[in-house]
Biotite code that builds the C-alpha atoms (Angstrom):
import biotite.structure as struc

atoms = struc.array([
    struc.Atom([200.586, 161.264, 138.907], chain_id="A", res_id=1, res_name="MET", atom_name="CA", element="C"),
    struc.Atom([204.024, 160.204, 140.318], chain_id="A", res_id=2, res_name="PRO", atom_name="CA", element="C"),
    struc.Atom([204.361, 160.125, 144.114], chain_id="A", res_id=3, res_name="THR", atom_name="CA", element="C"),
    struc.Atom([206.551, 162.641, 145.771], chain_id="A", res_id=4, res_name="ASP", atom_name="CA", element="C"),
    struc.Atom([209.366, 160.345, 146.041], chain_id="A", res_id=5, res_name="SER", atom_name="CA", element="C"),
    struc.Atom([209.149, 159.413, 142.245], chain_id="A", res_id=6, res_name="GLU", atom_name="CA", element="C"),
    struc.Atom([209.435, 163.109, 141.348], chain_id="A", res_id=7, res_name="VAL", atom_name="CA", element="C"),
    struc.Atom([212.295, 163.684, 143.832], chain_id="A", res_id=8, res_name="LEU", atom_name="CA", element="C"),
    struc.Atom([214.129, 160.417, 142.141], chain_id="A", res_id=9, res_name="GLU", atom_name="CA", element="C"),
    struc.Atom([213.343, 162.082, 138.609], chain_id="A", res_id=10, res_name="ILE", atom_name="CA", element="C"),
    struc.Atom([214.727, 165.426, 139.834], chain_id="A", res_id=11, res_name="ALA", atom_name="CA", element="C"),
    struc.Atom([218.042, 163.645, 140.911], chain_id="A", res_id=12, res_name="ARG", atom_name="CA", element="C"),
    struc.Atom([218.650, 161.870, 138.064], chain_id="A", res_id=13, res_name="LEU", atom_name="CA", element="C"),
    struc.Atom([218.019, 164.715, 135.717], chain_id="A", res_id=14, res_name="LEU", atom_name="CA", element="C"),
    struc.Atom([220.374, 166.711, 138.255], chain_id="A", res_id=15, res_name="ARG", atom_name="CA", element="C"),
    struc.Atom([223.206, 163.848, 137.722], chain_id="A", res_id=16, res_name="LEU", atom_name="CA", element="C"),
    struc.Atom([222.505, 163.660, 133.780], chain_id="A", res_id=17, res_name="ALA", atom_name="CA", element="C"),
    struc.Atom([223.144, 167.586, 133.572], chain_id="A", res_id=18, res_name="GLY", atom_name="CA", element="C"),
    struc.Atom([226.263, 167.412, 135.735], chain_id="A", res_id=19, res_name="ARG", atom_name="CA", element="C"),
    struc.Atom([227.633, 164.525, 133.635], chain_id="A", res_id=20, res_name="GLU", atom_name="CA", element="C"),
    struc.Atom([226.879, 166.589, 130.443], chain_id="A", res_id=21, res_name="VAL", atom_name="CA", element="C"),
    struc.Atom([228.475, 169.946, 131.791], chain_id="A", res_id=22, res_name="LYS", atom_name="CA", element="C"),
    struc.Atom([231.450, 168.282, 132.896], chain_id="A", res_id=23, res_name="LYS", atom_name="CA", element="C"),
    struc.Atom([232.161, 166.837, 129.573], chain_id="A", res_id=24, res_name="LYS", atom_name="CA", element="C"),
    struc.Atom([231.003, 170.068, 127.904], chain_id="A", res_id=25, res_name="ARG", atom_name="CA", element="C"),
    struc.Atom([233.387, 172.137, 130.130], chain_id="A", res_id=26, res_name="ASP", atom_name="CA", element="C"),
    struc.Atom([236.240, 169.808, 129.070], chain_id="A", res_id=27, res_name="ALA", atom_name="CA", element="C"),
    struc.Atom([235.875, 169.883, 125.522], chain_id="A", res_id=28, res_name="ASN", atom_name="CA", element="C"),
    struc.Atom([235.651, 173.506, 125.681], chain_id="A", res_id=29, res_name="ALA", atom_name="CA", element="C"),
    struc.Atom([238.673, 173.928, 128.028], chain_id="A", res_id=30, res_name="ALA", atom_name="CA", element="C"),
    struc.Atom([240.542, 171.688, 125.436], chain_id="A", res_id=31, res_name="SER", atom_name="CA", element="C"),
    struc.Atom([239.882, 174.303, 122.946], chain_id="A", res_id=32, res_name="LEU", atom_name="CA", element="C"),
    struc.Atom([240.991, 177.469, 125.483], chain_id="A", res_id=33, res_name="GLY", atom_name="CA", element="C"),
    struc.Atom([237.049, 178.382, 125.848], chain_id="A", res_id=34, res_name="LEU", atom_name="CA", element="C"),
    struc.Atom([234.833, 178.181, 128.814], chain_id="A", res_id=35, res_name="THR", atom_name="CA", element="C"),
    struc.Atom([231.421, 176.631, 127.852], chain_id="A", res_id=36, res_name="SER", atom_name="CA", element="C"),
    struc.Atom([229.640, 179.539, 128.228], chain_id="A", res_id=37, res_name="SER", atom_name="CA", element="C"),
    struc.Atom([232.072, 181.151, 125.454], chain_id="A", res_id=38, res_name="GLN", atom_name="CA", element="C"),
    struc.Atom([231.275, 178.386, 123.209], chain_id="A", res_id=39, res_name="ALA", atom_name="CA", element="C"),
    struc.Atom([227.676, 178.920, 123.546], chain_id="A", res_id=40, res_name="ASP", atom_name="CA", element="C"),
    struc.Atom([228.161, 182.384, 122.969], chain_id="A", res_id=41, res_name="ALA", atom_name="CA", element="C"),
    struc.Atom([230.170, 181.418, 120.037], chain_id="A", res_id=42, res_name="LEU", atom_name="CA", element="C"),
    struc.Atom([227.367, 179.398, 118.692], chain_id="A", res_id=43, res_name="GLY", atom_name="CA", element="C"),
    struc.Atom([224.746, 182.048, 118.887], chain_id="A", res_id=44, res_name="LEU", atom_name="CA", element="C"),
    struc.Atom([227.117, 184.645, 117.219], chain_id="A", res_id=45, res_name="ILE", atom_name="CA", element="C"),
    struc.Atom([227.516, 181.855, 114.337], chain_id="A", res_id=46, res_name="ILE", atom_name="CA", element="C"),
    struc.Atom([224.235, 181.234, 113.994], chain_id="A", res_id=47, res_name="SER", atom_name="CA", element="C"),
    struc.Atom([223.264, 184.751, 114.078], chain_id="A", res_id=48, res_name="ASN", atom_name="CA", element="C"),
    struc.Atom([225.986, 186.884, 112.516], chain_id="A", res_id=49, res_name="PRO", atom_name="CA", element="C"),
    struc.Atom([225.638, 190.409, 113.217], chain_id="A", res_id=50, res_name="GLY", atom_name="CA", element="C"),
    struc.Atom([223.533, 190.118, 116.221], chain_id="A", res_id=51, res_name="CYS", atom_name="CA", element="C"),
    struc.Atom([223.748, 192.630, 119.203], chain_id="A", res_id=52, res_name="SER", atom_name="CA", element="C"),
    struc.Atom([224.991, 192.200, 122.780], chain_id="A", res_id=53, res_name="ILE", atom_name="CA", element="C"),
    struc.Atom([221.209, 192.506, 123.936], chain_id="A", res_id=54, res_name="SER", atom_name="CA", element="C"),
    struc.Atom([220.699, 189.339, 121.490], chain_id="A", res_id=55, res_name="ASP", atom_name="CA", element="C"),
    struc.Atom([223.556, 187.504, 123.278], chain_id="A", res_id=56, res_name="LEU", atom_name="CA", element="C"),
    struc.Atom([222.393, 188.587, 126.576], chain_id="A", res_id=57, res_name="ARG", atom_name="CA", element="C"),
    struc.Atom([219.114, 187.119, 125.881], chain_id="A", res_id=58, res_name="ASP", atom_name="CA", element="C"),
    struc.Atom([220.287, 184.117, 124.005], chain_id="A", res_id=59, res_name="GLY", atom_name="CA", element="C"),
    struc.Atom([222.486, 183.309, 127.009], chain_id="A", res_id=60, res_name="LEU", atom_name="CA", element="C"),
    struc.Atom([220.294, 184.406, 129.678], chain_id="A", res_id=61, res_name="GLY", atom_name="CA", element="C"),
    struc.Atom([222.850, 186.445, 131.206], chain_id="A", res_id=62, res_name="ALA", atom_name="CA", element="C"),
    struc.Atom([222.993, 190.059, 132.222], chain_id="A", res_id=63, res_name="SER", atom_name="CA", element="C"),
    struc.Atom([223.929, 192.791, 129.629], chain_id="A", res_id=64, res_name="HIS", atom_name="CA", element="C"),
    struc.Atom([227.103, 193.345, 131.327], chain_id="A", res_id=65, res_name="GLN", atom_name="CA", element="C"),
    struc.Atom([227.961, 189.881, 131.581], chain_id="A", res_id=66, res_name="ALA", atom_name="CA", element="C"),
    struc.Atom([227.306, 189.462, 127.885], chain_id="A", res_id=67, res_name="ALA", atom_name="CA", element="C"),
    struc.Atom([229.133, 192.571, 126.939], chain_id="A", res_id=68, res_name="ALA", atom_name="CA", element="C"),
    struc.Atom([232.344, 191.799, 129.144], chain_id="A", res_id=69, res_name="ALA", atom_name="CA", element="C"),
    struc.Atom([232.227, 187.892, 127.286], chain_id="A", res_id=70, res_name="MET", atom_name="CA", element="C"),
    struc.Atom([232.140, 189.584, 124.056], chain_id="A", res_id=71, res_name="ALA", atom_name="CA", element="C"),
    struc.Atom([235.432, 191.753, 124.727], chain_id="A", res_id=72, res_name="ASP", atom_name="CA", element="C"),
    struc.Atom([237.217, 188.655, 125.885], chain_id="A", res_id=73, res_name="ARG", atom_name="CA", element="C"),
    struc.Atom([236.066, 186.660, 122.843], chain_id="A", res_id=74, res_name="MET", atom_name="CA", element="C"),
    struc.Atom([237.152, 189.790, 120.626], chain_id="A", res_id=75, res_name="ARG", atom_name="CA", element="C"),
    struc.Atom([240.386, 190.049, 122.161], chain_id="A", res_id=76, res_name="GLU", atom_name="CA", element="C"),
    struc.Atom([241.038, 186.250, 121.677], chain_id="A", res_id=77, res_name="ALA", atom_name="CA", element="C"),
    struc.Atom([240.306, 186.683, 117.928], chain_id="A", res_id=78, res_name="GLY", atom_name="CA", element="C"),
    struc.Atom([237.093, 184.436, 117.988], chain_id="A", res_id=79, res_name="LEU", atom_name="CA", element="C"),
    struc.Atom([234.717, 187.198, 116.823], chain_id="A", res_id=80, res_name="ILE", atom_name="CA", element="C"),
    struc.Atom([234.916, 190.903, 115.789], chain_id="A", res_id=81, res_name="GLU", atom_name="CA", element="C"),
    struc.Atom([232.749, 193.895, 116.643], chain_id="A", res_id=82, res_name="SER", atom_name="CA", element="C"),
    struc.Atom([231.677, 196.143, 113.998], chain_id="A", res_id=83, res_name="ARG", atom_name="CA", element="C"),
    struc.Atom([229.542, 199.583, 114.237], chain_id="A", res_id=84, res_name="VAL", atom_name="CA", element="C"),
    struc.Atom([225.587, 198.225, 113.464], chain_id="A", res_id=85, res_name="SER", atom_name="CA", element="C"),
    struc.Atom([224.311, 199.264, 110.273], chain_id="A", res_id=86, res_name="PRO", atom_name="CA", element="C"),
    struc.Atom([221.094, 199.816, 111.923], chain_id="A", res_id=87, res_name="ASP", atom_name="CA", element="C"),
    struc.Atom([222.348, 202.272, 114.668], chain_id="A", res_id=88, res_name="ASP", atom_name="CA", element="C"),
    struc.Atom([225.975, 203.777, 115.089], chain_id="A", res_id=89, res_name="ALA", atom_name="CA", element="C"),
    struc.Atom([225.895, 203.630, 118.566], chain_id="A", res_id=90, res_name="ARG", atom_name="CA", element="C"),
    struc.Atom([225.393, 199.988, 118.638], chain_id="A", res_id=91, res_name="ALA", atom_name="CA", element="C"),
    struc.Atom([227.963, 197.409, 117.863], chain_id="A", res_id=92, res_name="ARG", atom_name="CA", element="C"),
    struc.Atom([227.019, 193.898, 115.741], chain_id="A", res_id=93, res_name="SER", atom_name="CA", element="C"),
    struc.Atom([228.833, 190.796, 116.709], chain_id="A", res_id=94, res_name="LEU", atom_name="CA", element="C"),
    struc.Atom([230.647, 188.498, 113.931], chain_id="A", res_id=95, res_name="TRP", atom_name="CA", element="C"),
    struc.Atom([232.439, 185.360, 114.123], chain_id="A", res_id=96, res_name="PRO", atom_name="CA", element="C"),
    struc.Atom([235.899, 185.383, 112.600], chain_id="A", res_id=97, res_name="THR", atom_name="CA", element="C"),
    struc.Atom([237.578, 182.338, 110.642], chain_id="A", res_id=98, res_name="GLY", atom_name="CA", element="C"),
    struc.Atom([239.172, 181.379, 113.694], chain_id="A", res_id=99, res_name="ARG", atom_name="CA", element="C"),
    struc.Atom([236.011, 181.483, 115.836], chain_id="A", res_id=100, res_name="GLY", atom_name="CA", element="C"),
    struc.Atom([234.208, 179.444, 113.024], chain_id="A", res_id=101, res_name="SER", atom_name="CA", element="C"),
    struc.Atom([237.215, 176.924, 113.280], chain_id="A", res_id=102, res_name="SER", atom_name="CA", element="C"),
    struc.Atom([237.197, 176.591, 117.030], chain_id="A", res_id=103, res_name="VAL", atom_name="CA", element="C"),
    struc.Atom([233.194, 176.330, 117.415], chain_id="A", res_id=104, res_name="TYR", atom_name="CA", element="C"),
    struc.Atom([233.222, 173.438, 114.461], chain_id="A", res_id=105, res_name="ARG", atom_name="CA", element="C"),
    struc.Atom([235.948, 171.569, 116.756], chain_id="A", res_id=106, res_name="GLU", atom_name="CA", element="C"),
    struc.Atom([233.732, 172.049, 119.617], chain_id="A", res_id=107, res_name="PHE", atom_name="CA", element="C"),
    struc.Atom([230.669, 170.810, 118.186], chain_id="A", res_id=108, res_name="VAL", atom_name="CA", element="C"),
    struc.Atom([232.549, 167.807, 116.776], chain_id="A", res_id=109, res_name="GLU", atom_name="CA", element="C"),
    struc.Atom([233.687, 166.882, 120.262], chain_id="A", res_id=110, res_name="MET", atom_name="CA", element="C"),
    struc.Atom([230.176, 167.402, 121.269], chain_id="A", res_id=111, res_name="GLY", atom_name="CA", element="C"),
    struc.Atom([228.820, 164.701, 118.796], chain_id="A", res_id=112, res_name="VAL", atom_name="CA", element="C"),
    struc.Atom([230.945, 162.285, 120.552], chain_id="A", res_id=113, res_name="GLU", atom_name="CA", element="C"),
    struc.Atom([229.577, 162.957, 123.940], chain_id="A", res_id=114, res_name="VAL", atom_name="CA", element="C"),
    struc.Atom([225.813, 163.204, 122.764], chain_id="A", res_id=115, res_name="ASN", atom_name="CA", element="C"),
    struc.Atom([226.632, 160.020, 120.713], chain_id="A", res_id=116, res_name="GLY", atom_name="CA", element="C"),
    struc.Atom([226.830, 158.217, 123.952], chain_id="A", res_id=117, res_name="ASN", atom_name="CA", element="C"),
    struc.Atom([223.640, 159.899, 125.782], chain_id="A", res_id=118, res_name="LEU", atom_name="CA", element="C"),
    struc.Atom([221.132, 157.688, 124.254], chain_id="A", res_id=119, res_name="LEU", atom_name="CA", element="C"),
    struc.Atom([223.026, 154.689, 123.794], chain_id="A", res_id=120, res_name="ASP", atom_name="CA", element="C"),
    struc.Atom([220.317, 151.777, 124.424], chain_id="A", res_id=121, res_name="GLY", atom_name="CA", element="C"),
    struc.Atom([217.134, 153.815, 124.016], chain_id="A", res_id=122, res_name="ILE", atom_name="CA", element="C"),
    struc.Atom([215.072, 153.115, 120.982], chain_id="A", res_id=123, res_name="PRO", atom_name="CA", element="C"),
    struc.Atom([214.755, 156.244, 118.576], chain_id="A", res_id=124, res_name="ASP", atom_name="CA", element="C"),
    struc.Atom([210.812, 156.563, 119.442], chain_id="A", res_id=125, res_name="ALA", atom_name="CA", element="C"),
    struc.Atom([211.675, 156.635, 122.871], chain_id="A", res_id=126, res_name="GLU", atom_name="CA", element="C"),
    struc.Atom([214.329, 159.224, 122.700], chain_id="A", res_id=127, res_name="ALA", atom_name="CA", element="C"),
    struc.Atom([211.949, 161.526, 120.604], chain_id="A", res_id=128, res_name="GLU", atom_name="CA", element="C"),
    struc.Atom([209.374, 161.182, 123.460], chain_id="A", res_id=129, res_name="ARG", atom_name="CA", element="C"),
    struc.Atom([212.487, 161.814, 125.910], chain_id="A", res_id=130, res_name="LEU", atom_name="CA", element="C"),
    struc.Atom([212.841, 165.035, 124.016], chain_id="A", res_id=131, res_name="ARG", atom_name="CA", element="C"),
    struc.Atom([209.233, 165.920, 124.169], chain_id="A", res_id=132, res_name="GLU", atom_name="CA", element="C"),
    struc.Atom([209.062, 165.550, 127.793], chain_id="A", res_id=133, res_name="MET", atom_name="CA", element="C"),
    struc.Atom([212.038, 167.291, 128.754], chain_id="A", res_id=134, res_name="LEU", atom_name="CA", element="C"),
    struc.Atom([211.114, 170.171, 126.792], chain_id="A", res_id=135, res_name="GLY", atom_name="CA", element="C"),
    struc.Atom([207.911, 170.249, 128.854], chain_id="A", res_id=136, res_name="THR", atom_name="CA", element="C"),
    struc.Atom([209.974, 170.037, 131.994], chain_id="A", res_id=137, res_name="VAL", atom_name="CA", element="C"),
    struc.Atom([211.907, 173.023, 131.006], chain_id="A", res_id=138, res_name="VAL", atom_name="CA", element="C"),
    struc.Atom([208.856, 174.871, 129.769], chain_id="A", res_id=139, res_name="GLY", atom_name="CA", element="C"),
    struc.Atom([207.567, 173.886, 133.430], chain_id="A", res_id=140, res_name="ASN", atom_name="CA", element="C"),
    struc.Atom([210.466, 175.027, 135.311], chain_id="A", res_id=141, res_name="LEU", atom_name="CA", element="C"),
    struc.Atom([210.678, 178.318, 133.496], chain_id="A", res_id=142, res_name="ARG", atom_name="CA", element="C"),
    struc.Atom([207.046, 179.200, 134.437], chain_id="A", res_id=143, res_name="GLY", atom_name="CA", element="C"),
    struc.Atom([205.528, 179.058, 130.769], chain_id="A", res_id=144, res_name="SER", atom_name="CA", element="C"),
    struc.Atom([204.971, 176.840, 127.675], chain_id="A", res_id=145, res_name="PRO", atom_name="CA", element="C"),
    struc.Atom([205.793, 179.443, 125.519], chain_id="A", res_id=146, res_name="GLU", atom_name="CA", element="C"),
    struc.Atom([209.405, 179.448, 126.649], chain_id="A", res_id=147, res_name="ARG", atom_name="CA", element="C"),
    struc.Atom([209.927, 175.815, 126.099], chain_id="A", res_id=148, res_name="ARG", atom_name="CA", element="C"),
    struc.Atom([212.875, 175.446, 123.692], chain_id="A", res_id=149, res_name="GLY", atom_name="CA", element="C"),
    struc.Atom([214.089, 179.282, 124.156], chain_id="A", res_id=150, res_name="ALA", atom_name="CA", element="C"),
    struc.Atom([217.829, 178.498, 124.020], chain_id="A", res_id=151, res_name="SER", atom_name="CA", element="C"),
    struc.Atom([217.652, 175.874, 121.121], chain_id="A", res_id=152, res_name="ARG", atom_name="CA", element="C"),
    struc.Atom([220.338, 177.509, 119.497], chain_id="A", res_id=153, res_name="ALA", atom_name="CA", element="C"),
    struc.Atom([222.603, 175.809, 121.892], chain_id="A", res_id=154, res_name="CYS", atom_name="CA", element="C"),
    struc.Atom([220.791, 172.605, 122.367], chain_id="A", res_id=155, res_name="ALA", atom_name="CA", element="C"),
    struc.Atom([223.070, 170.686, 120.073], chain_id="A", res_id=156, res_name="THR", atom_name="CA", element="C"),
    struc.Atom([226.215, 171.480, 122.201], chain_id="A", res_id=157, res_name="LEU", atom_name="CA", element="C"),
])
C-alpha cells in the first residue's frame, strides 16, 4: 500500500498530466473555432446521431441548461442540426452536419498527434496496465466501479 506522500505525488502527477493534455486539446479546438467542450459534444453527437439534449447532458456530465445552450451555439455555427424527434414531437434530436463532421475529423487528427506523444517510452504492456489502473482510479473517484469508463465516447479526444 502506498504511503500518504506517495499518494500525494501520484495525485500531483495526474493533475500535471491532465493540465498538459487539456492545454493541448484546448489549443487544438480553438484553432478550429471550438471549445474543447464543444468538440466533446460534437464527438458524442457524431457517435450517436439523433441523440437528445438529455443524452448530450449525460455524456458531458453537464446540466440540461448547459447542454441545451451548447447545442444552440453549435447549431448556430452550422456544426449540428436539430430535428423533431421521431419518438416525441416535443423533443429535438441532434444530428451532425457535413461541416461538423469535417471539423471533428480535423480535431481527432490533431489529437492523434498529441496522444501519440503521451506514451512515448512506455512499452505496450505497461501502457495497457496504465489504462486499466487509470480506469480504476476514475471509478474510485466517481465512487462506484460500474461508473468506470462512462465517458468513453470522448476518451480518444
